[in-house]
C-alpha positions, 0 to 999 in steps of 0.5 A: 325760526330756529334751524332745528326747526327750519330743518325738519320743516324743509320740504322738497317737491314731490317727484312729478316729472318722472325723472327720479323714477325713470333713473332709479329704474334704469340703474336698477336694470344695470345692476340686474341685467349685468348680474353685479352687486351696487356695492364693492367688488375685487378692484375696490378690495384691492384698492382699499388694501393700496390705501391702507398700506400707503398710509401705514407702511411709510410710517413704519418706515419712519419708525425705523429711524432709518431716514432721521439724518435724511430730512427729504426722505423722511418728510416725503414719507409724511407726504405719503402718509397724507396721501394715504390718509386722503385716500382712506377718507375718500375711497374707503370710509366714504362708501363705508359710512354711506352703507355703500361698501357692503351689504353687510353692516358690520363691513361697513362699520369696520371700514368706516371705523378707519376714520377713527383711527386716522383721527376723526369721528365717524358718527359726527361725520355721517351727521354732517356729511350723510344728513345735513349736506346730502340732504340739504346740499348748497342750502345755506344754514342747513348744509354744513359743508358751506358753513365753515365760519365767518372767515370764508364766504361760500354762499351768495346768501352768507353774510358779506365782510370785508375780509372776503375781498381776499378770500381767494388768497387765504382760503387755500390756507384754511383749506390746507388746515381742514383736517388738522382742525377737524381732529383737533377742535371741530368734532367736539364742537360738532358734537355740542352743535348736534346735541342742541339740534337733537341730532344725536338722538337719531343715531341712538346715542347719548351726548356723553357717550359720543363724548367719551368715544370722541375723546378715547379715538383722539387720545389713541391717534395722538398717542400713536402718531406722535408720542410712540414715535418721539418716546419710544423710538426716540425720533426727534420731536421736532421732526415728528411735528413738522412731519405731522403738520406736513401730513395734514397740510397735504390731506386738507388741501387734497380734500378741498380740491376734491370736494369744493369744485363739486359744489362750491361754484358760481353756477350752482343753484344755492336755493333757499326755501320760500316762506312756506319752507318748501324747495322749488325742485324735487330732491333729484332735481336739486341735487342735479342743479348743486352738483357738478362732476369733473374729470370724467375721463381721467382714470387715475383721478377717479381711482384715487378720489374715490369717484367723487369726481362723479359727484352727481352720481354720488349724490343721486345714488349714495349707497351705490359704491363709487366703483361703479359710478363711471358705469352708470354715469352714461345713464345718469347723463342720457336720462338727464337729456331725455328729460331736459335737465342739465348734467353739470360737468367740467373736463378736467381737474384744472377747469373745475379748481379755476370755477371755484377760484372765481366763485371765491372772487365773485363772492369776495367782491360784494 
């Protein structure tokens, strides 16, 4: 059966256990009782300004040309841009493209558009992330986040190749190239695939309009990040290209370290539908069994990664701004305990990364 047909007919079990209605009621009560909105607040606005500044200010300093004779400072500025690029992705556009930044759709579109400014394409991202990853989390063949090509085996249901014996070593190289590969090649590949799968129709956009939008945004991005510094501000091309590469290596590796320990772990369920294309669990329980938190008590990590160390809360409530995840995590945990469901969590970043490394090793062994 073709993937498009399979995706259309995969059904999760009904909510007969009462878990999801109870959890949703408790979370709704939290916002109502505290008289707060589930969207962004002043803390989120301040964070947004910091992340945007972390991306643009170092770049403007580079354009000044003051540090071309001081390579350590020059390339350190590109590292900061990489940190800012990651921060914009996980802390601003992620909420916005989920419709969680604001109750105003125009504000969400504006803030989500920051992805287009840093080389991505927000429409593709919404299809891959919101539609495929969030709906079919860890389901082989349907979740695009684990369908990364033949080089890496992230699911136990993916075909095994002899090269996978070494994926525990080379995976980090591919992870580092993630954002660079995305802006250069992947967006176009995704667009052609989503056209074939009829996923563009649901976004109410034609293939050619999306194609020219991608081309425009990428031309705009490369013009500003490469052409302007080299040809207008006369900064050596070699230094710009090296800095550009450093920026994307930093961003790609950080994104992998944020997202992979949240889903690609050995104790995740990685379920498949049965012969009738029905899933064993209902949607909420499926998310619990295929999502994991890490470092919940590390306030800096929570702040920088846009609350995505609270992946359980994010997958259950993607339209709630991440700024509220620490507060509602206690509600989710208590409700899970009440219904006898496992709430998966690692105490710190290192333990989560170790679990992912172990998963890569095991899937590379056979």
